[in-house]
C-alpha positions as CSV (number, residue, x, y, z in Angstrom):
1,M,-18.5,5.2,-0.2
2,I,-16.4,3.9,-3.0
3,S,-17.8,1.0,-5.1
4,A,-15.8,-2.1,-6.2
5,D,-15.8,-0.7,-9.7
6,Q,-14.4,2.6,-8.5
7,L,-11.8,0.8,-6.5
8,R,-10.8,-1.2,-9.5
9,D,-10.2,2.0,-11.4
10,R,-8.1,3.5,-8.5
11,L,-6.0,0.3,-8.2
12,Q,-5.0,0.8,-11.9
13,A,-3.0,3.8,-10.7
14,V,-1.1,1.8,-8.1
15,P,2.3,0.8,-9.6
16,L,2.0,-2.7,-8.2
17,F,-1.2,-3.2,-10.2
18,A,-0.8,-0.8,-13.1
19,R,-0.1,-3.5,-15.7
20,C,-3.0,-5.7,-14.7
21,H,-6.0,-6.3,-16.9
22,P,-9.2,-4.7,-15.7
23,S,-10.7,-8.1,-15.0
24,D,-7.7,-9.0,-12.8
25,L,-8.1,-5.7,-11.0
26,Q,-11.7,-6.6,-10.3
27,I,-10.5,-9.7,-8.5
28,V,-8.1,-7.5,-6.4
29,A,-10.9,-5.1,-5.7
30,E,-13.3,-7.8,-4.6
31,R,-10.6,-9.2,-2.2
32,S,-10.1,-5.8,-0.7
33,S,-12.2,-4.1,1.9
34,I,-12.9,-0.4,2.1
35,R,-12.8,1.4,5.4
36,S,-13.8,4.9,6.4
37,V,-11.2,6.4,8.7
38,D,-11.3,9.5,10.9
39,A,-8.5,12.1,11.2
40,G,-6.1,10.9,13.9
41,T,-6.6,7.2,13.1
42,E,-3.3,5.3,13.3
43,L,-3.4,2.9,10.3
44,V,0.1,1.5,10.9
45,R,2.2,1.5,14.0
46,A,6.0,1.1,13.9
47,G,7.3,-1.9,15.6
48,T,4.1,-4.0,15.3
49,E,3.7,-6.8,12.8
50,G,1.3,-6.0,10.0
51,D,-0.4,-8.1,7.4
52,E,-2.2,-5.3,5.5
53,F,-1.5,-3.3,2.3
54,F,-3.3,0.0,2.1
55,V,-4.4,2.3,-0.7
56,L,-5.4,5.8,0.4
57,L,-8.7,6.4,-1.4
58,E,-9.7,9.7,0.2
59,G,-8.1,12.1,2.6
60,T,-4.5,12.6,3.7
61,A,-2.1,10.9,6.1
62,E,1.5,11.3,7.4
63,V,4.3,8.8,7.6
64,R,6.1,9.3,10.9
65,R,9.4,7.8,12.0
66,N,10.5,8.3,15.6
67,G,8.0,11.1,16.0
68,E,9.3,13.0,12.9
69,I,7.2,13.5,9.8
70,G,8.8,11.4,7.0
71,G,6.3,12.0,4.3
72,K,2.8,13.0,3.4
73,L,0.3,10.8,1.7
74,E,-2.7,11.7,-0.4
75,A,-5.4,9.9,-2.3
76,G,-3.8,7.4,-4.7
77,D,-0.8,6.7,-2.5
78,H,-0.2,3.3,-1.1
79,F,1.8,1.7,1.7
80,G,2.3,-1.6,3.5
81,E,3.1,-3.8,0.6
82,L,6.0,-5.5,2.4
83,A,3.5,-6.8,5.0
84,L,2.0,-8.9,2.2
85,L,5.2,-10.9,2.0
86,D,6.8,-10.7,5.4
87,P,5.3,-10.3,8.9
88,A,8.3,-8.3,10.1
89,P,7.6,-5.2,12.3
90,R,6.4,-2.1,10.5
91,S,9.1,0.6,10.0
92,A,7.0,3.7,10.5
93,D,3.6,5.0,11.8
94,V,1.0,6.1,9.3
95,V,-1.6,8.4,10.8
96,M,-4.6,10.0,9.0
97,T,-4.5,13.8,9.0
98,S,-8.0,14.2,7.7
99,D,-11.1,12.1,7.5
100,G,-10.9,9.7,4.6
101,A,-11.2,6.1,3.2
102,V,-8.7,3.4,2.6
103,S,-8.7,0.1,0.7
104,V,-7.2,-2.7,2.7
105,L,-5.8,-6.0,1.3
106,T,-4.8,-8.6,3.9
107,R,-2.0,-11.1,3.4
108,T,-4.5,-13.9,3.4
109,N,-6.6,-12.2,0.6
110,F,-3.4,-11.3,-1.3
111,K,-2.5,-15.0,-1.4
112,L,-5.9,-15.6,-2.9
113,V,-5.3,-12.9,-5.5
114,L,-1.9,-14.5,-6.4
115,E,-3.7,-17.8,-7.0
116,A,-6.4,-16.1,-9.2
117,V,-4.2,-13.6,-10.9
118,P,-0.6,-15.0,-11.4
119,G,0.5,-11.9,-13.2
120,V,0.5,-9.9,-10.0
121,A,3.5,-11.8,-8.5
122,P,6.1,-10.6,-11.2
123,E,4.8,-7.1,-10.9
124,L,5.2,-7.2,-7.1
125,M,8.8,-8.5,-7.4
126,A,9.6,-5.8,-10.0
127,F,8.0,-3.1,-7.8
128,L,10.0,-4.2,-4.7
129,A,13.2,-4.4,-6.7
130,R,12.8,-0.8,-7.8
131,R,12.2,0.3,-4.2
132,L,15.3,-1.6,-3.1
133,R,17.3,0.0,-5.8
134,V,16.2,3.5,-4.8
135,A,16.8,2.8,-1.1
136,D,20.3,1.5,-1.9
137,A,21.3,4.4,-4.2
138,P,24.1,6.5,-2.9
139,E,23.4,9.9,-1.7
140,P,24.6,12.6,-4.1
141,N,27.8,13.4,-2.1
142,E,28.4,9.9,-0.8
143,E,31.5,8.1,-2.0
144,L,31.1,4.6,-3.4
């Protein structure tokens, strides 16, 4: 199983936490839980409210929308960050395609992280702004 120190090092690769000081990442790691998950485990279900942010530590997973594969995830990928801010229904399913492990940060623990590590809030806003910008970008052949 992955230790808190190893998790801290892995969190450094997550864009949301990439600019955090190692001591700040240690706080995030301590507020996160590590779960072993089996192949076939549904981590996120579309249409349900969520309050967890995940970092895939080991293994692989698929993002599915309406039964269609929308993407593949591997160790180091993350998902669910919007659930830290808004309890709206999830937009996709995420299903493990192999045995693995995930780091889970709940909304409650994220709020504790924000209190202890104020630098995370601006990074989260910048990260979400970049995602919104990409989502709103016109398709190559789309007229403006």
